[in-house]
BAKOL-704590 format. One record per residue (C-alpha): residue in three letters; x, y, z. Coordinates in steps of 0.05 Angstrom, whole numbers, plus 5000, padded with zeros to 4 digits. Layout:
residues N
AlaXYZ
...
//
This chain:
residues 811
Met466485665176
His471585245140
Ala473285475069
Thr471684795038
Met464884805073
Ile463685505046
Gly465385254977
His460784654985
His454985095007
Phe456285584950
Gln456285014898
Arg449784744928
Phe446685444926
Leu449085554855
Trp446284874833
Thr439585004867
Ser439185694836
Leu440685434766
Val435584884772
Gly430585384798
Leu431985864740
Ala431485294690
Phe424885074721
Thr422285784720
Ser424385874648
Leu421185214629
Arg414885404666
Ala414786094635
Gln415585854563
Gln409385514535
Val410985154470
His404684944433
Asp405284424379
Ile399684284330
Asp399483764275
Leu396584044211
Ser398283434168
Pro391783034171
Pro388083114104
Pro381883564103
Glu374883304093
Ala372683244020
Leu368083793995
Lys361083593974
Arg357183943919
Gly350383833887
His347183483947
Leu343184083972
Met336784363942
Leu339485063947
Gly342685573900
Gly340486013843
His342386443783
Thr340887133757
Pro338787293686
Gln345687603677
Gly348986933692
Asp351287063763
Ser350586473811
Leu349886373886
Leu350985653907
Val351985263971
Asn356584673982
Ser357984284045
Gln362884794073
Tyr361485484046
Val357385934000
Glu359886073930
Leu358586723892
Asn360286643819
Gln364386023835
Val368586423887
Pro367986283962
Phe363586823993
Val363086964068
Pro356387284085
Ile356787814140
Val349487884161
Gly346788444204
Glu339688424231
Phe335789074224
His328189114231
Tyr325389624183
Ala318789654222
Arg322589864285
Tyr325890474254
Pro323191104220
Ala322991024145
Asp325791734136
Phe332391494165
Trp332890794134
Glu337890994081
Glu342691304130
Ser342590684173
Ile343590234113
Leu349790644096
Lys352290574168
Met351489824164
Lys355189794097
Ala360790234125
Gly361289754183
Gly362789184135
Ile355888854132
Asn354488544063
Val347688224078
Ile341888544117
Ala336788074149
Thr329988334170
Tyr323688044201
Val316688114172
Phe312288174234
Trp305487904213
Asn301588254268
Leu304088944246
His302288834173
Glu295488504185
Tyr293288844249
Thr286088754227
Glu284488094192
Gly284388174117
Glu287288874117
Phe294788874100
Asp298889504111
Trp305389604073
Gln305990354079
Gly310590834116
Asn315090484167
Leu311989824143
Asp314089914070
Leu318289284062
Arg319089383988
Arg322090083995
Phe326789824049
Leu329389264005
Gln330089743946
Leu334490193989
Cys338789604008
Ala339489423934
Lys341190143916
His347290083961
His349089383935
Leu347389003998
Tyr344188313994
Thr338088174037
Ile334887584073
Val327487664090
Arg325287284152
Leu318187094131
Gly315286794195
Pro309586664203
Phe312386604274
Ala318187084284
His319087184359
Gly323887774357
Glu321187994426
Met314788204389
Arg307688134416
Asn305587394407
Gly312087284371
Gly309187664312
Leu302687274307
Pro296387714303
Asp291887724364
Trp285887514323
Leu289386854305
Tyr288686634378
Gly281186554371
Arg281186114309
Pro279185374313
Phe285985084298
Glu292885044328
Val298085544304
Arg304785304277
Ser301684664253
Asn299584324188
Asp292284444203
Pro288984674137
Gly285985274170
Tyr292685534195
Val296185354129
Ala291085764091
Tyr292986384131
Val300386244119
Glu299086194044
Arg295786874045
Leu301487184085
Tyr306886894041
Gly302987123980
Gln302787834007
Ile310287834021
Ala311687543952
His307888113921
Gln312188623958
Leu318488253934
Gln316388203861
Gly322288363816
Leu327088433875
Leu329087703880
Tyr335987443859
Lys332887033802
Asp330287693773
Gly337088043781
Gly335288323849
His338888303916
Val334087873957
Ile338287233962
Gly334486874017
Val328386784060
Gln327786474129
Leu322185974139
Glu318886024208
Asn323486124268
Glu325985624320
Phe320485134300
Gln320084574352
His324984954396
Ser322085614421
Ala315786034425
Ala313086674454
Gln307386754504
Trp300586964479
Glu299387664506
Leu291987504509
Ser292587214579
Tyr290887394650
Pro295387574709
Gly297086984753
Thr295486454701
Ala300485944675
Pro304286144612
Glu300885974547
Tyr305585944487
Thr304786054413
Val305785334397
Ala301684714380
Ala300284254438
Arg304483694407
Asp310684134413
Glu309684404483
Gln314683904512
Val320384144467
Thr318884884475
His324085334508
Ala323686054531
Gly330086244495
Val335885984454
Ser337985364492
Val340984674490
Ser335384164482
His336283454508
Ile328883304503
Ala327082724457
Asn322583004403
Glu317282484387
Asn314482934332
Glu320983064294
Ala318182784230
Tyr312083234236
Gly316683834246
Gln320683684184
Asp314283574145
His311684254168
Met318084604146
Val317684254079
Asn310584494071
Leu312685214087
Lys317985184033
Lys312984903983
Ile308185473999
Ala313686003993
Tyr315985723926
Ala308885673899
Lys307786403916
Gly313886603877
Leu318986643933
Asp324286263894
Val331086443924
Pro338086133928
Leu337886084004
Tyr332185824046
Thr334685884117
Ala331985574181
Thr334285644252
Gly338085004268
Trp340085054341
Gly337384634398
Asn334084094355
Ala329784594316
Ala326784304253
Ile329384464184
Val327984254113
Pro332783674104
Arg337683854049
Gly332884404028
Ser334584944078
Leu340985224107
Pro340985114183
Val343685744215
Thr346685764284
Ala346786234345
Gly350986434405
Tyr348786884462
Val354087014516
Tyr349687454560
Pro342687154556
Thr336887394599
Trp333686704599
Ala339386354636
Pro343386524698
Pro349986894688
Ala355786414679
Pro362186354639
Ser360286184568
Pro363385614527
Phe363086064465
Tyr370186314476
Leu373085604469
Phe375185374400
Lys371884754373
Asp369884414308
Ile363584834304
Arg361184524240
Arg360883814268
Gln358684054337
Pro354684694330
Asp353285114391
Tyr346984904427
Ser347884184403
Pro344783684394
Val341683894329
Ser336483564284
Tyr340683534220
Glu346883174193
Thr352083714205
Thr357283514153
Leu352383654096
Tyr352184404110
Pro356884994122
Ser356885314190
Ile353686004184
Pro351186374245
Ala344886804242
Glu344287024314
Leu350987164347
Gly348787614405
Ser352088274389
Gly347688534445
Ile341688324486
Gln334888594503
Ile334488754577
Thr328088604617
Thr324788794682
Arg327988194716
Arg334688114680
Arg339388674658
Pro346188414636
Thr351088884604
Val354088624539
Leu361288854544
Pro363289184478
Glu370088844484
Ser366688154486
Leu364388154413
Glu370988144375
Pro373587534413
Leu366987174401
Ile367587274326
Val374987074325
Arg373186434362
Thr367286294315
Leu371386394252
Gly377286004280
Ser372585434297
Gly370485364225
Ser364585814211
Asn364286104141
Gly359486664155
Ile357587154210
Gly350587364231
Tyr348987884284
Tyr342587954324
Met341688534330
Tyr346688934290
His342089554291
Gly337289694347
Gly330490014340
Ser323890214373
Thr317789754374
Pro311690124347
Ser304990194381
Arg297990274353
Asp291290474383
Gly294390474453
Lys296789754443
Tyr304189604452
Phe307289084407
Ser313288894450
Glu313388244488
Glu310488554551
Ile309287894587
Gly316687774581
Gly317888424618
Leu320988814560
Pro320889554549
Lys314489764514
Ile318290154461
Ser325890084465
Tyr329189524425
Asp336089814430
Phe339089124444
Gln345789434463
Ala347289334389
Pro353389604350
Ile348590114321
Gly343790354374
Glu336390504375
Tyr337491204349
Gly343091044300
Gln348791174348
Leu355290784336
Arg357990384394
Pro365190154407
His363789444381
Tyr361589744315
His368789934303
Ser372189314332
Leu367788854291
Arg369389244228
Leu376589024236
Leu374288304224
His369388494169
Leu374788834129
Phe379188214138
Leu373587774112
Glu372288224053
Ser379488154030
Tyr381287454054
Gly374687094062
Asp375286733995
Arg381886434020
Leu379286284090
Ala372785934071
Pro375985304040
Met380785224098
Thr379884674150
Thr379984794225
Tyr385384434264
Leu385284424340
Pro390684284391
Ala390483604425
Asn388183894491
His382284304464
Ala376883814489
Ser379283864561
Leu379084624565
Thr373484954605
Pro371085674606
Thr374385784674
Asp381185544651
Thr384886204638
Glu391885914644
Thr391985524578
Leu392685864511
Arg386385824469
Tyr387885764396
Ala385885434331
Val388885404261
Arg385385424194
Thr389385194135
Asp388984884066
Gln395784574082
His399285094039
Ala397485734077
Gly393185914136
Phe391286344195
Ile392386254270
Phe386486464314
Leu388186674385
Asn383586864443
Asn384987104514
Phe378087354532
Gln372787024575
Asp366287294601
His364787284676
Val371987074691
Ala378287504699
Thr383887344651
His391187554653
Asp396987634604
Leu399586974577
Ser407087034566
Gly412786604540
Leu408386334483
Gln411085984422
Leu407085624368
Arg409885064325
Leu405784854265
Gln407184204230
Leu404684194158
Pro405583614110
Asp411383954075
Ala413584504123
Ala414484684196
Ile412785384220
Gln414585714285
Leu411486354312
Pro414986784327
Glu420986564286
Arg425386724346
Gly423686764419
Thr416686804448
Phe410687274450
Thr405587514501
Leu398087504489
Pro395288054533
Ser388987964574
Gly382788094533
Thr386388044466
Ser384087624407
Ala387987604342
Ile388387294273
Leu395487184248
Pro397386934179
Phe402686434158
Leu405386214090
Leu400786724057
Asn402186803983
Leu401087543967
Glu401387523891
Gly408087183889
Thr410887463954
Leu410886944009
Leu409387204079
Arg412086644123
Thr409486894190
Ala406987544221
Thr405087784290
Val400588314259
Gln393488204236
Pro391188284164
Leu386288854157
Thr384888954083
Ile387888984013
Leu387589633973
Arg388789693899
Pro388790433882
Glu390790523810
Gly391889773806
Gln397789753855
Ala397189283914
His397389563985
Tyr397089034040
Val394689344105
Phe395689024173
Phe394889264245
Ser398789114307
His396088894374
Glu398289214439
Gly403288744472
Leu405088394407
Pro411388704377
Pro410188774301
Glu414188284260
Leu413288044188
Val417787504160
Phe418287394084
Ala421386824047
Gly427486974003
Ser432187564005
Pro428788123965
Ser430788843974
Val426389244021
Lys425089984023
Thr422890184093
Glu419490784125
Asn419590814202
Cys421590084208
Arg427689644196
Ala429089014156
Thr434188474168
Thr436187884124
Gln438087224155
Asn437686484135
Gly434186614070
Ser428687064097
Val427287804108
Thr424488034175
Val421188714181
Arg420089014250
Gly416989674269
Pro413990054328
Ala407489794357
Asp404590474369
Glu406290814303
Ile404890744229
Phe410290434187
Arg410690224114
Phe415389844070
Gln415789643997
Leu417788953976
Glu417688653906
Gly413489223879
Lys408189173933
Asn406589653990
Phe405689414061
Leu402589864114
Val402189694188
Leu397690104233
Pro397090134308
Arg390589824330
Ala387990484356
Leu388390784287
Ala385690164252
Leu379390234294
Gln378090904258
Ala378790604188
Trp373490694135
Lys374490384066
Ser372590754002
His370190523934
Asp376490813902
Glu380990373945
His383090873999
Leu382890814074
Leu380191414112
Phe381391494186
Ser376791904230
Glu373391874298
Ser367392174262
Thr362391744224
Leu363991714149
Leu358591484102
Glu360491404029
Gln355391593976
Asp355791613900
Thr358892303898
Gly362992333961
Trp362792254037
Gln357892484089
Leu361392634154
Leu357492624220
Ser361092924280
Leu357992784348
Gly359393274404
Thr364993664372
Pro365094214318
Leu371993984294
Ala372893334255
Gln379593074230
Val380592604171
Leu386792224148
Val387291874081
Tyr391791314055
Pro394591314002
Thr395292063999
Val390192453960
Lys393092813899
Thr387193273884
Pro383893823925
Val378493643976
Gln371793993967
Val367294104027
Thr360094344038
Gly356894464105
Ala363494614141
Thr369994994132
Leu375994604106
Glu382494704144
Asn389294404132
Met392494014189
Arg399193714201
Ser399192974185
Pro402092494237
Ser405492134180
Lys407992314110
Leu404291694088
Leu397592024100
Ser393792624074
Ala390593024130
Phe385193554135
Gln379893774184
Leu372894034179
Arg370594594226
Phe363194704238
Arg359895324264
Glu358795144337
Ile351495104355
Thr348395034424
Pro341794654416
Asp335795054437
Val333194504483
His331394594556
Val329394144613
Glu325394354675
Gln323793934736
Val316393954753
Thr315893404807
Pro321192974841
Asn320692464785
Lys317892864726
Tyr321393344679
Thr319193724617
Leu323493804555
Ser322194374507
Ala325394554440
Pro321395154415
Ser325895334357
Gly328794654342
Trp336194614325
Gln337294934259
Gly343894744227
Leu344694074264
His343793374239
Asp341193114305
Val341293254380
Phe342392684428
Leu339392724497
Gln343792384548
Ile340992284618
His345692024671
Tyr341091744725
Thr340291184776
Gly333390884778
Asp329190304753
Arg326590574687
Ala324791204649
Met319391404600
Ala318291964551
Phe311492234530
Val309192714476
Asn301992944480
Gly300792404531
Gln303191854485
Leu309091414504
Val314491514451
Ala320691244485
Asp322790854546
His329090594579
Phe330890064631
Tyr336690254675
Tyr342789804673
Gly348490294683
Pro349890694619
Pro346191354609
Trp339591384573
Glu340791634502
Met335391894457
Gly336092194388
Leu331292774384
Arg330892884309
Arg325092394300
Phe321192824350
Lys323293484320
Ala316593674290
Pro312193524351
Leu317293844399
Gln316394504363
Gln308994484382
Gln309094184452
Asp313693944508
Met316193244521
Thr314892964591
Leu320292524622
Phe318092054678
Phe323091674723
His321791094770
Pro326190924830
Ile330290294836
Arg328789864897
Lys333389444941
Glu329488794929
Tyr329788804853
Ala332688144827
Tyr336588454770
Leu341388804817
Thr345888184811
Asp346888364737
Leu349289074750
Ser356589264753
Glu359289534819
Ala359390234790
Ala352090184770
Leu349589934837
Pro345990464879
Asp347590604952
Phe341890324994
Ser345190475061
Glu340291035076
Ala334090835036
Thr330890215005
Ser329390584940
Val333691074901
Leu332291564845
Glu337792044826
Ile337992474763
Lys345392634760
Lys346393014695
Ile342493174631
Asp346493344569
Phe344493544498
Val349893314449
Pro349693634380
Glu351193224318
Tyr353993614259
Ala353793404186
Ala357993594125
Phe359693304057
Phe366593254024
His369592943962
Trp375692953918
Gln376292863843
//
């Protein structure tokens, strides 16, 4: 070939290659511009009939955007826990677990049918002792919201309405004088239990919920016959607007005015009976009725519902959630109220027909999205699972709905027997953030990118993000998780924020990658007591002030190289990281998988790898403790619970200067992974639980524990099986059950310790069949092999896992 022709072809090849490289580079880099200059909406105060004061002068008020505690923005983190579904002997431990998880408000239902099983005879004793439960919450400085009913739902028999109410000559959930008279008596009984515990009396009960999902949802009356049409706990006028679950409602409600009037009546009754509280809440989703301007409409979000077919949820897409709440349309003027969820599905109750698995990794992105969209509160249903009681051979679960007769585990962060799940730890990352930064976040407005309205749940190529800012500082909310759809790493990302007086780019140089499944909250222009953090690719965790000195703690995400950029040119003292000064700013970079610290302008900054942050427990004396064990802080120290291992390790930041004292275990020194942390370990005397299982038929086993398990806090029975369901009986009485959906059946045995010393427990397993509809919900690993049979029952392994307990403190 001629030389000039070779040169021509080479130039053409070079040009094509350069254009291709440029196109690839352009395609690979995603620059996202967002305009943060439009002014925020004006705050409204004094327009709501809500709020209250204590005799000591404290105040709890509500404006159009957030709750205020003593004139400071307050973000409620509400965890649902039903006292009647958990043994009273263990309430206090569970309350401490909720507090350690970052919950600051506990919500609980009052189930009318449990308390007035026989008409005219109210029972407030034992596991039904509402007053004692609320006193324990107050003892540990947790606020409470009491969900009064009269209708509760909560997967309870008749939705919590007593059986005997069915036969009365009036319609329930109506303004009929006969029904109202019963409600007045119920509210009066509850008010008596709450006497002296209300916020107005200096107590910790800050709110009550009136009714539940009025003119939206109902339960079926259990007093029915097989094969008959469903009959719901609802007045005939509201049948057309009644849904089986939390749903979008497009049905025109001809009785909307009646519904509002009923809710107003309920509030008047509650107030007249002495239930005078700052917060009257009412479920506000799906056109449910509220007290206009007189109740706080709370919202919901269930990603894995059993009442709807599995599909990618819109709840991972950022939006203006205050103006357009989830499950819109709603019955109220949204701009008058803050957005505060009450029922974000931190789990779900499985049924005979539907058994979705709530992925633990799905919860953190859901909360990041909800906060980024403008919510100024978080509410979990359920945060703590439980067991529905029975009486006189009658089961109080919603049996017509196909629920377990006993188990109300709900796949919650804290399980039916008090066990901590992975999402307990990941959600705590966000709760610690809200504890330290919630007062700054709450007044901030949500800003969305121009393309947000066009995004769909199946679009996994476009970055999902939102910004909240007061136009001086703010937080960027990122999400790369979607249920029922595979996501992938999003690389080449760059954010450019245009504020009225400043422009911010993240990262300051180059691009970043948001790994699949990752959600994050990143700060910008954050004033840390005079030190300006311009941008950061690490997430704020908490602020510590031991001995009055500020320690700002962050954590790094896998795939996001840690970088913190500060305005000015102050001197920096670094440990396991490096600092560079350029163009009037200081940039600190460190390893993503190690601890590093630096000191700047008299303040300490600590950056943790995410894996270590997941083990963080915050103390009253402004330390962070790190342990895979459960740490529950009490007045005089820490209770440590170690599940499955006789060796528990604890790290402490800042370092502890006084000796650690331990009871219940042996204290051993250990080498710290960092000079920044104190380190020690507790060694327990290893105990093998004296518990035995014997097979007596192909599907029945007996469990015996003749001598108990002296020296152990609890013993967890873990049964790995494939089947449809399992049941446990003591003395012929059903005490526990489980519907198979993949994970092993877990049962804490300490609540059965006394009867097990006298008699055996019988375990009964049922096979799973090929035709069962819920198989579509099971993961591939959980699906049985039906190639050789149409039904399968396989007991694979039975373990007894000891839980050890010790106590430690330092001066």
